[in-house]
N, C-alpha and C positions, 0 to 999 in steps of 0.2 A: 539609459542602457535602451536601445531600440525594442519596442513592442511589436515591431510589425513580425507577425509569424514569416513572411514568407525570406525573412534574413536569416532568422534561426534555421528555417528550413535548408536554404541555399544553401548555406555554413554546412550543416550538417552532411549534406550530400556529397561532399568535396574529397576528395583521399586526401588521406593523411590528416583529418580534422574528425577527431573522437570527440566525446561529450569531455573528456578529459583538458585537453587543448581547447575547449570553448571555454570550460570555467575557469582554467589560468587566465585565459582573456578576460573574461568577468572581472576575476580579483583585483589584475591590474589596472582595472577601468575602460578594457577594449569593448565594443560592441562588433556583433556579426557583420554589423555594416561597415566599422571598419576593416575588418579583414576582406570584403567583397570589393570595397573601393580601393583595395590595397595601402592604406593611410597607416597601418602599422609602420611603429620605430623600426631601424636596424636591427636592434637591439633583440628584436623577438624574431627569431630562426623559424622557416616553414621547411616543411619537407620541401626535395626536389621536384615531386610529381605533383605537390598541393600549388608549387607556384606557377606549373607548366598547366594545370588547370584554370586558372586565372587569367593568365595569358590567352588560352583558348579559347573560353566562354566570355562575352561580353555579362557587363551586370545585369542589363536587361533581360539577356537569355536565362540567367540565372533564375532572376525573379518571374518570368514566367514559367517556365518550370515550376518552381515553388506554387505558382498560381495556380496550375492545372492541377498538381495533388490537394491545394487546398478543394476546390470545385469538384474530383472526384469524390474526395472524402465524405464532401457534403452531401454528393448523391447515396454514399452507402450510410447516413446517418454517424458518420464519425466528426467528434471535434476535434479542432488541434488547441495545443496552448502550450505557448512558447516558455521559456525558464522567467522571460521577462516579466509575465503576466502577472500580477495580483492574485490569482485563481492560483500559481503554482503552488502544489504542499510546500507547506514551509519545513517540515522535516524533510523532505527530499532533496531539498535545495541545500541543506548538509553538508550533503556525503560532498566526499573527494570527485565524483565523476558525475553529478547528474544529467540525467538525459535532456539534451537541449530543448526535444520538442517533444511531449505525450500527443497520444492518438487516443482517444476515449470514445468508445461507445456504450449508451446508457447514460446512468444518472452519474453527471459530475459531483454533485454536491457531498456522494461519499468521501471525497478525497478531503474535505474539510474535519470528518471525523475522526475519533481514535479508533486506529485497527493493530489489529492484533497478526500475523503470521502464525499461519500453521502450516506443516511441511512434516513430510517423513519418506519411507519409502513407496516403490513406485509398485511393490511388490509385498503389501501389508501382511501381517498373519490376521486371520478371524479375527482374533482379542485387538489388533492394532486397530484395525478399520473401525471396529466398535468406537474404542476409545477415543479417536480421532473425532467420531460422529459427534459421540457425549461432550466431550470438552470444546468443540468448536459449538454446538448445539447449547450447552452452558456459558459460554463466553458472550455468544452473540446475545443471550435474553441477559447478560449483565451491561451490556451497552457496545461492547466492541464491534468493529465491525469485522470478521472472520475474511484475510487476506490469505491466498493462494495463489498456486500457478496452472491450475484446469488440468495437471496431469493425471491418470492413471493412481489408484492409490489413495495415499493417504492426504493428497490435494483433494480430489472427489468426494473424500469422506468428510472433508472439512467444509468444502461446499455444500453439499449435500445437507451437513449437520445445522448448520446456519438457516438454507433454507425448511429446513422440519423446524426450527423454533420460530418460524414467521420474520426472519429478518434477512435484508440485503447482505451480499455479498460481494466481494470482488476479486479479480482474477487480472493477476500480468501473464504475456503472450509471447512469445518466442515468435513468434509470426504478429503480421498486422491484426487490428482486430476483425476484420472479417472473413477471414480463414481460421478456423478452427482446429487447435489441433491439440490432444489426437481426435481425429474424428468421430471417434465414439462416445465423444464428449459434447457435442455438437446439442443434442437434447438439452442436457445440463447447461451448457450456454445458454441456449434460448431460456429455458426456465431459471435463469439467474437475470437475465434482460428483464424477464418478466413480472421480475418479483422485485424491482427497481434496483438492480444491479448492475455492476459498471464491469468494463474489461475495456485494459490497458495496454499499451506497449509505445515502445520507444520509434516502431519502425512503420515507415508508411503504408499506405495501402498497396494491395497486390506483391508484400515482401511475406515470402514463403518461409516455413520455419526451417529452420538450420542447426547441426548441432553447436555453432560455435555462437547463438544467438542465446541459450539457455542460458549458460553463465553470466552474461550481462543482463539475464530478466532478473535473476536471483537480487541482485546489489538491488534492484526497483523494488522488488519485494520487502527485503529486511529495510529499505531506505524509508518505506514509506510509513513502517506498523514502528508501534513502542516498541513493540517486544516479539520478539520469535520464537514458538513453541515448535520443539523436534519429537515427534511420535514417529520409532523403529525410523532408524537410519543404520545403512553400513558403514563402516571406517572410510570405505572412498564412495561418496555419495554426493549428488547434487544438493540435498538437505543440506548436510555438514559444509560446503560451501556458502551455501545462504547464511547457516547459524555464524560463520568465522568471519562471515562479513558484516555482521550487524554488528558483532563484537568488536571489529574494528571501528564501525560507525558509529559505536557508546552504546548501543542502544542493549536491552537485558536481552537475554536469552535462556529458555525454558526447555530444559530436557527431563523425560517421564523415564523412569530405570525399569530395567526388565532383566529377565534370566541372565545369567553368565553364560548359560548354554545356547542362547539366543543369538545366532551372529546380527540379526537386524539390531541387537540392543546394544553391539558395540561403540557405535557409533556416538549413541547417546552419552553411554559411561567416558567416552575419551570427552565429550564436553562438558559434563561436570565436573572431570576432573581438570580442565582447563577454566573452572570459574561458572560453569553455565548453574543455574537454579534448579534443583533437585524437586519436581513439584508432584503432588498425587494429588492435587485438587485444583476448585477455579478460586479459591479465595489467596492460597501462595503463588498463583499468578495476579491477583489484582494488587494486592498490597505493595511489593517493590515497585509496581508501574506507579506509583502517587504520584511521585516527583516529576516525572514525564508528564504525566494528564494536567498536573499543574500549570508545566509548560505550555500546555495546548491550548488549556483555557484561556490563558493568558494573551495567545495570537489570537483566538478565534474572539476573545472578548473582553478585551484590555480596560473595559470599566469596570469589572468585577470589583467589587468590595472586600474588605479582608474577610476570613473564614468565620472570624468571631461572631461576624455580624449577619444574619438572615437578610437578605433582599426579601422585596415583596415577594417573586417570583418562588424562593425558594420555599418561603414560606406557607404559599399555597399548594406546592407538589407537598410538602409533608402533611399540612390541613386534609387532603384528599385521602393522602395514604392512611393517615393516622384514622378515618373513620371506617375504612374499606381496606383491603388489599386489592391493588388496582393492577393491570398489564398495562405495558405502553400506549398500546393503541388508545384505553380508556383515558388514561391519564393527556393525551392527545388532544380528543374529544370533548374532555373533560376545563383543560385550561386554555386550550387553541395556541400553545407554544409549539414549537417545529421540533420536528422528532429529532434533529442535531441535538437541539440544545437540549431537549428533556435529556436523552443520553449522558451528554456530560454532567448533567447535575445529578442525575440517578448514581450515575460511578459515582460523583464525588461522595454523596450520602452514602453510598455502601460502603465506601472504604473509609469514611468518618464513622462509622458503627453507626449511623444512624435511621438505616434501613437495612432491609436483608431480603435477598432472592429466591424463591419456591416456586418451581415450575416457571411458569411465565407471566409470576406477581411478583409485586412488592410491597412488602409488609413492614412495619412501623416496629422499631425496637427501644426507640425513647419517644 
């Protein structure tokens, strides 16, 4: 499979060639290069406008156009990551229509860390906004990267909660990474980037937000995440789309219930009837995610020994925490381990009942 991002970019710009088509070709063993060079077997049918575009534009022209996009992205400090790259998120690769190319602005290392999507109403109640901020802060302190869509309302509260907890947060956009929407969240996006955050999009530089972009954006939010938490959502809302996409993708969905008289509770209640977890606290989210976190640990660190045997680094972390309650930053300074590795180990310790988080500190339980 070609890892040249130019071919993935060029193919994704062709009419009639969307993420699902490129994913289907990849499953059948055909790269974008085979498409661009028109070397696909006759059994694979392409739309008429796709065939016309391939005849109209030379392969070199398509690649030159892709090269110019990459050069322009570099001037904007935007990285490009194709689906063939080793660094492409493993969870996102599993969905039925993964984006062929990701355009990234910020710290791309967040893609390797366990993410939890927090979504909800764009016009939440005061209580709903506060709940989203509190849950996001608590879950961020537990080691999850809070992922949302930078929209007004619950998305904003989720990102702000993570930042207030001193953690980095990730936003998936319905525009290209340099064009922030809504504009009122420009300052929030700048703050996220200044604090080690990441802006993600499948749209190349210069792409303005359009209504049809946001449902596509939602599948990436859920696809990147081990689970999705919904806080206040009407029966017809983008948040329910995200949650149902998460269910289709085999991810856990969590919903916070509310008053039966509140229209913004109806979406959460519907999700609970459909099988979402009813949650009232952070631990009720962490426990069901343990199997998925174990899968991620294998992807990131396949050399990990069985849980019954503690490694030297695990023993070192527990020894420090047993001596005194410590923050993530203190553990990073004391052990020299990377923050992402510490977060993975701390989440597993908390799920195993070895430690507990209180505020921004971790305390030993055994």
